[in-house]
N, C-alpha and C positions, 0 to 999 in steps of 0.2 A: 585400427590405427588411432593413436593418441596424438593430437596436434596441440602444441603449446603456442599461445599467441600473446605477445606483448600488448596488453590492452591499456597501458598507462596513459597513452595520448587520448583515449576515448573518454577520460574523466575530466578533461579540461573544462573549466567554467565558461570561458569565452572561446568557442570553437572556431578556428580558422579552417582552411581547406584540408590540411593534413589530418587535423583532429576529427573533422566531419567524416573524412574518408575512413579512418580507423573505426569509428563508431558504426557507420552504415554498413561497412563490409562485414564486421563481426555480427551485426544483427541479421544480415542476409545469410551468413554461414551457419548460424545456429539451426534453423529448420532444415537446411540442406544436408547438414551432417547427420541430423537425426534420421533422415530418410535412408542414409547409407551406413548406419550403424558405426559412425565415427565419433569418437569422443573429443571434446575440447577442454583444454585447461587454459583459463584466462588469467593472466598475471596483472594485478593492479597495484599501484603504489598508494592508493587511497580508496575509499568506498566507491563502488561503481554507481552511476546514476540509475534511478529507478526505471528509466525507459530503455535501458540497455539490456537488462537481463530479466527475462521472464523465467519462472521456475521450469527447470528442465533436468531430467535425470542424467543426460549425457554431457552436461556442462558443469565444470568444476571451477568456481571462482577462487582464486588464491590472492588474498590481500596481504601484501608484504611491505608495509611502510618502511621507509629508510630516509634519513635526512639529506644525504649527499651521495652522488655517484651511484644512484639506485641501480642502473642498468649493469654496470661493470662489477659491482660487488654483490648487492642483495639478490638481484635477478640471476646473476651468474651462479651464485651459490645454490639457489633453488633449482636451477637447471642441472647443476652437477649432482645435487642430492636426489632429485627425482626427474631424470631425463625423459622428455617426451620422445615419441618416434620422429617427430619433426618439429622444429621451432620456426615461427614466422613473426617477423616484425613489420607491421603495415605502415608505420610512420616514424621509425626511429632507427636504431642501430643494433646489430647483433652483438651481444656481449663479447668482449675481446677474448676471453678465455674459452668460449664455447666452441667445441669441435664437432658437434653432432650434425645431423642433417638439418638444413636450414633454407629458408626462403626470405626474401626481403623485397619490399616495394621501394623503388626510387621514383620520387615525384618530379624532380627537375634538377637541372644543373645550371641554373641561372647565374651562379657565382662565377662560372667560367666566362660567360658572355659579358657580364657587367660586374666585374669585381669591385668597382668603386662604390657600388650600392650596398656593400656589406662591410661591417667592421672587420679588421684583420683577423681577430680571434675567431669570428664566425666563419670566415673564409677557410681558415686553417682547419677548423673542426669539420666543416662540410666536405672539404677535399679529402680529409682522412676517412671520415665515416662512409662516404660514398664509395671510395676505393676499397675500404675494408669490407663493406657489404658486397660489393661486386666480386671480390676475390674469395670471400669466405662462403657466401651463399651458393647453394647448389642450383638455384634458379633465381633470376631477378625479374620481378614484375615491373614493367614500365607503364606509366600512365598514358603514354602516347608514342607514336612513331618518332616524333621529334625528340623525346627523351631517350628512346632507344638509340637513335643516331648519335646523340651526344655521348652516351655511355661508350659506344664503340669508338668515337673519335677522341674523346678526352681521356678516358680511362682504360682504353684497349680491352674492354670486356668482350669476349667472343659473342658474336651475334646469336649463335645457337643457344647461348645461356640466357638470353633475354626474351621474355614473352610480353607482348603488348596486351594489356588488359585494361580496357577503358573503365574508369569508375562509372557508377550509376549517377543519374540525375537525382537531386534531393527528392525523396519519395513523398514528402508531405507538402510540397509547394504546389499551389494552384492559383489561378487568377482570383483576385478579390474584386468583386463588382459592386458590392454594397457601398453606396455613396457615403453613408454615415461612418462606416469603418475607415474608408479611404480618407475622409476628412479628419477623423479623430487622430489617425496616425500622423498625417501631415501636420496637424496642429501640435501634437506632442513633440515633434522634432523641429518645430518653428519653421515649417515650410509653407510657402504660399504658391500653390500650383498655378500654372503649369511649370514643370521642372524637368531638367535633364539630370540623370543620376549616375554617379560613379559609386560603386559599393565594393570595398576591399580595404586592405591595410594601406595607410598613407605613408608611402616610402618611395624613394627615387625610381626603382625599377618599374613602378606603375605609370611613369611618364606623366605625372600630374602637373608638373610645371609647364609642360607643353600643352596639356589640356587647358590649363588656366589661360595661357596666352591665346590659344585658339578660340576659347570662349569670349575673350575680350574683343576679338575681331568680328564677332557676330553683330549684325545690326541690333542696336539697343533701343528700347529695352527688350532683351531676349527672355525666354523662360529662365527661371532660376537654375543655377548649377548647384546641385547638392553633391558634396564630396563626403561620403559617409564611410566610417570605419575607424578603427583604433589607430593611434599614432604609432608609426614604426620608427626605425632608425633613420636619422637624417631627414626627419619630417620638417625641421625648421626652415630649410631653404624653400620648401613648397609654401609654407605659411608666409614667408617673406615675399614670395612672388605675388601672393594674393594681396598682401598689404601695400605692394607697390602699384597696384592698379588704380585707375581713377576712382574716386569715392563712389560714383554712381554704379560702376561695374562691380566694385568690391562689395557693395551692399546687396548685390544679386547672388552672391556666393554664400552658401550655407554649409557649415561644418558641424553636423549634429553629433559626431563621435560614434562610438560603437552602437550598432543597431541590435536591439534585442531580437532573438530568433522569432519570437511571436509576432513581431512587427514587420519582418522582412518581406513577406508576401504582399502586404498592403503597400509598402513603400515601393517595391518593384512594380506592382500593378498600376500604381498611380502615376508613374513616370511617363513622359512623352517618349523618351528613349533612354536606354542604358548605354553609356559610353565607356568603353573599356579599351583604352589605347596602350595597354601594357607593352613594354619593350620585350618581355620574355615571360612565357608561362609554360610550365610542364603540362598543364591541362587547362585551367581556366573555368572554374565552377561558376563565376558570376555570369558568364555567357549563357550557360544552361539554365541558371536560376531565372534570368530575365525571360528566356524563351518559354519556360514553364508557366510564367506569370503573364503570358500574352503581351509582352512589351517588345517593341522594336529594339534592335541591337546594332550599335556601331562598335566595331572592334578592330584591333590591329591585324594586319595580314601576315604576321610573322610567327615563328615558333609553332606551338601546337594549336594556336587559336583557329586557323582555317580548318583543321581537322575537327575541332569541337563544334564550331559554328555551322559547318555545312553550308547550305544555301540560305540559312536563316539569319544572316547578318550582312550589313554593309561593311565591307572590308576596306581598310585605309592604311596607308603607309604611316606608321607611328612617328616617324621622324619628320614628316611633312606637315608643318603647322597649318599651312593654307589648305591642304587637303582635308585635314581634320575639321577646320572651320566650315569648309564647303559641305562635308558630310553631315555635320550637325544642322546646318541651314536647310539642306535638302530634306532631311527627315522631319524637321520642324514644319516645313511648308507643304510637304507632299503627303497628304493623308492616304492616298492610294499606295504609295511606297510603304508607309507604316503598316497598312493592312497586309500587304504582301509579305513583308518581313515577319509579321506576327504569325501568319498561317504557316509559312515555311519553317519558322523557328519551332513551332509546336510539333510539326512533323519530325523535324530533326531531333528534338529533345527526346522523342519516344524511342530513339535508337539506344539510349543509354539507360540501362536498368541495373540495379544492384543485384538482382537475381542472376542476370547474365554474368556480371563481374564475379559473383561468388562461385558460380558454376565453373567458370574458366579457371579461377584461382584454385578451387578444389581439384580440378583435373590436373593442374600443374603439380599439386602436392602429391596426388596419387602416383603420378609419373615419377616423381623423385623417389618415392618409397619403393616403386618397382625397379627403377634403374640402380638404386643403391642398396637393394636388399642384401642382407648378410648371407 
């Protein structure tokens, strides 16, 4: 069997959750397909990163740069010219004109729950692309049971067509204990420990305005609040909420911007707790990242986050500012609670591996090939 994969999202310079998903899943599929004598054809819109492709006889990289509408024109033409037995898109959309066997991953449907947090053009594209993938693909991989339920409710995708395949935890993250490294990374991002950490895109869906308000209600001086990540759409109201705080509180909030992947483990490991009060997540990688780095987690009790966090997080209603304040204060003050969350978090994170995700994904592909054999 020849499987074609849209690998364009795996070459992103600054990887967010979906780009990391594409990269890690492809890397895990490569050795697994070699064992089963299955060939892979990976489609790139630019040169792939060195860490993605090790030399392998069964993997064919196809680099097809194109300035605009790469998926629906250039990739579509390549699929028409040399069709694989099955096409898979892990983080994007099936080309409109493609009619062959296909599979797609749907990560989340947050735009249905919180439409105001997306620009209108993004909502329109997400609505079209998700429905298009859901109807065109022979099977949909959902990151969580919460995403599967949303696909059934909002897009009327048959439940039998959707398979929940949990992504793996980031394979290269582990606790950093060296004091010199922790101090160097904190100094680089102008952080003065101790600190609470949010790590992710700065946008309304992440509930950061409420996080800032909850932090302001902590007994001061509290540990610093570090809100790390690149600016997303509608970030300005979040920044305005910070500027509106009393100067003494405002001075305790650090906005270091995008965090280099090389620094992530140290930044997570050095935090007193990771606070992730997002209103909606299709999966929620930052929760697992914190657990892998032996850091206590506070996260929302909605969408997929309880699925992902397991027993390794203090769950809180993301709409309850007072409850969020109380959770942060509890974790700051209770060392035994932090230790318990750390131990339970590390046990929980071990459930999620890219090898398992790749194996389940490949089983789904083989089932498609069997069910729709000519």
